[in-house]
N, C-alpha and C positions, 0 to 999 in steps of 0.2 A: 725781366727776361726771363724767359725760357731756357731750361739747360737740358743740353741732349747727351746722352751717352749711347756710342753706335760701335758697330763691328763691320766688316766687311761683307760677314755671311747674310745681312740686311737685319740682324738683330739689333735691335734698337729701343728707348726707352726716353720720353721725355717728361720733364718734372718742370713745376712753377715754385719757386723758392719763397715768391710774395706770396702764395695761395695756400699757404700752411705744407709746404713740399708735396704739394699732390700730383701724382702721376696724370697727365692728360694723354699719353700714349705710350703703349706697349705692343711693338711689332715682333712677330717671330719670324722664321726663314720665310722668305718668298714676300716678305713685307704684310702679312695679314697682319687687321688690326684686332686685337683683343679686348680694348677697353671700351666700354660703353659710354655714350656720352649723351647728357639730357641736353639738346640745344635750346630747350624753352627756359632754362634755368641758369644759363653759362654768363648772362648779364647780370643777376642776380649775385650769382657766387663771385663774380669779380669785384662787386661793391662790398663784399661782406670785412666788417670789422670786429677786432676780439670780442666777444663775449656775444655777437648774434646768434641768433637760431641757426640751427644748420640748414644749409642748402644742398639737395642732393643733384648735384651737376653731373654726376658719374665719375668716370676715372679711379684712382687709387687714392684714399686717403687715409691718413693716419690718424687712428683713434688712441687717444693716451690722454690720461690716465685711466680712461674708463670707456666703454662703449656707448651707455647710455646711464641714466641715472641723474646726479647733480649736473654734468656736462655733457648733454646731448652730443655724442661722436667724441668725447673727450674736451679740451681746450687748447688744444694745439693748430687742429685742422685751420681755424681762421686765423692764424699768427703768422708774420713774414719769418722766413729762416735767413738767418745769417751765414754768408760764403767764409768760411774759416781756411780755404785753398787747399789744395790736393783733392779735391772731389768729396770735400767733408762739409756738409751742411748743419746748422745746428738750430733750436730753438729751447726757450724757457717756460717750462709750465709751471702749475702752483704746486709749488717744494720739488720740482726736480728739472731737471735738464736732459735732453735728447738729442743725440745728433746721428748722422745717418750719412753713409756712403755707398755709392751706387757703382757698381762696374760690372762687364761682361767677362766670364770666364769661361772658358770653352763651351762659347754660344748660350751661355745662359746668362739672365742677369742676374746678380748679386748684390742685395742691401746688408751692409753690415750696420747694425745698430748698436748705440751705448748710452745708458741710461744711468745717470748720476743723481744720487739724493742721499738723505741720511739713513742712515740702517733702521732696518724696521720699516721705512715706507711701504705702503700697499698699492699696486696698481694692477692696472690690466690693460695690455696693448692689442691692439688688431690691424694689420693692415686691409682695410675697406678696399677690396677690389671687385669693384662691378664690370661686368664681363658682357662683351657682345655675342648672346648663343641665341641660336636657334632652337625654334621648339623640339626640334629633335636632337636636340645634345642631349647629354648624358654626364651626371656627376659621377666620378669612380671613386669609391672608397672600400675597404674591407668588407665583407658582406657578415653580418651580425656585431658589429661592431657597438660598444656603447654610448648610444646618442641622446643627448638629453635635449629637449622641446620645450619651448615657450607658446604654446598657441595663442595668437592676437596679443603677444605682450604689449605693441604698440597703443593698445585700445584700454587695456586693463591693468597694467603696472601701476602700483605697488602688487596689487592682489592679485595676479594671473597665476594660472598653474603651473607646474613643472614638472612634466612628466618625463619619464625615461625608458627606453627601449631599443630595440637592434635595428640597424643599418641594413636597408633601405626603406623600411618601413617602419620606424620607432612606434608611430601611434596610430599604425592602420593604413595610411595610405602614402604610395613610394615617394620619396623625398629627391629621389637619384633623376628622375623625368620633370620636364619641364615646359608640360602644356600650358598654355593660358586657358587659367580656368576659375579665374575669379577667388583665388585662396592667395594668401600669404602667411609665411611660417619662418622663424628664425629658430634654428637649430645649431647645437655645438656635438661634433664629434670627440669624446674626450680623449685625450693622451694619444693623439692620434698626430703625426707629423707631417704626413704627405697625402695630397688630395690629389684628382685630374680632374679637369672637362673635356669630355670628348664630344666634337661637332663635325661629323662628317666625316674626312680624312685626317680633319685637324686635332690637336690635343695641345694643350696649357696644364703643366703641372707645378705645383706649390709644394715645397720643403722647407719648414722650418728647424731649425736648430737653436735650443735654447737653454742649454745645461742647466740643470738643478731649478728650474722652473716648469710650474704645472701649464702644459701647454695642449693646445687643442685644435682642430679646424671649424670655423663656425659658416654657418650657410644662411642666407638670406634671399629667401624666395617669395618674391614680389610679383605675384601673376595676375595682375590687373586688380590688386584689392586695395591699395594705399596710394596715397591718401584718400579715405572716404569721399571727399568732395570732387576730387579728380584724379582718379585710379591710374596707372600706368604700370607697365612689366620690368623688372628690374630683377638681376639676379646677380650676386655678390658671394664671392669667395674670401674669406677673413681668417687667415692666419693669425693664431692668436696665443698669447700667455692669459692663463687666468681660465676658469670654468666657468663664467656667468658671463653677463653683460653689465653690471653693475658694480663696479669696487666696493662699494659702501654697504652692499646686500650680503656678501659672502666674507668668509675669514681664511687665513692658511688653512690647509695646504691649499684650498683651492683660488687663492690669488697669488699675482707675482709678489714677491719680497723681496726687497734690497736688503743683501748681505752686510757684513761687518765692511768688507772693502769699501761700500760706499756706491758699488758700480755693477751694472747687469749687462751683459752681453748678449745679444743672438744674430742669426742670420737668416734671412729670407731669400730662396732660389728660387728662380721662376723660370722654366725653361719651356719651350713649345716646339711642336713638332709641325710638319705639313706633310 
C-alpha cells in the first residue's frame, strides 16, 4: 500500500514500499507535482520481481549498491521494503541493509538513510529522481564546477569514454538546458552537495549531506535518444555517493566505503518553491 507524508503547506510525498521504496509523487507548495511518471511502463513496473531488468516508470528510484554495472539501477529497486515502525522502512541487498525515514521539516522533504554492512564494503548510492520539467527549464549549478561525462555510456559500456570539463558545458554543448534534441548524456558534478532545477517561476532543490563519503550530483539527460527502438524524453537529477555509476569499476576514494563502525548515514533534503 502507498505511504504518504504530508504537511499543511501542501508539501507531500507518496512512496511505495512494495515497489522498492519508489517515490511516485513529490508535491511542492500549492500542489505542483515534480516527479515525472511514464504511464506506459506502470503496469510492467508493478509486475517487477527481484532480479528483473530495470523498468523506467519514473518517480524517484533508490539505486544501491551501484547505479549500473552488475546490477542495473542497483539490486533493491525491485525488492519490497519492510515497515519497521516510526516511519522507518528497510530493505536487504547483496551484503548490506539500507533503511530510510522520510519526514517534512520546515517545509522541506527530508530522507534520512542508514546503510549497514561489514567494514570495507564498497558501494554507490543514488536517489534517481525523474523530474517533470519543460523544455524551458534550466539546471542550476555553480559555473565552472568539475563535471565528469560518459557520452552514450548506455550504448558502449564498459568501453565508453570518460571525459571531464567545466559546468555547464563540460564537453562543448550546454548541459544546463533541456531542449529535446535527440541526444542523451549521463554526467556527474563531482564533490557537489546541492543543485536546483528551475522551471518558470518554480524551483526544486536537492541537498545531500553524507559526511566522510565522496558525494556528487548526477544528471541523466535523455532528450528523446534512449532506448534506440522507442526513444522518449526523461530528465533525472541524482544526488549520489560515489563518483562513478559502476561500483566495480572504481576504487576508493571515488566510491562509498563502510567504515569500522559498520554503518554509513546520510541525509537527502528536497525543497521546492512556487
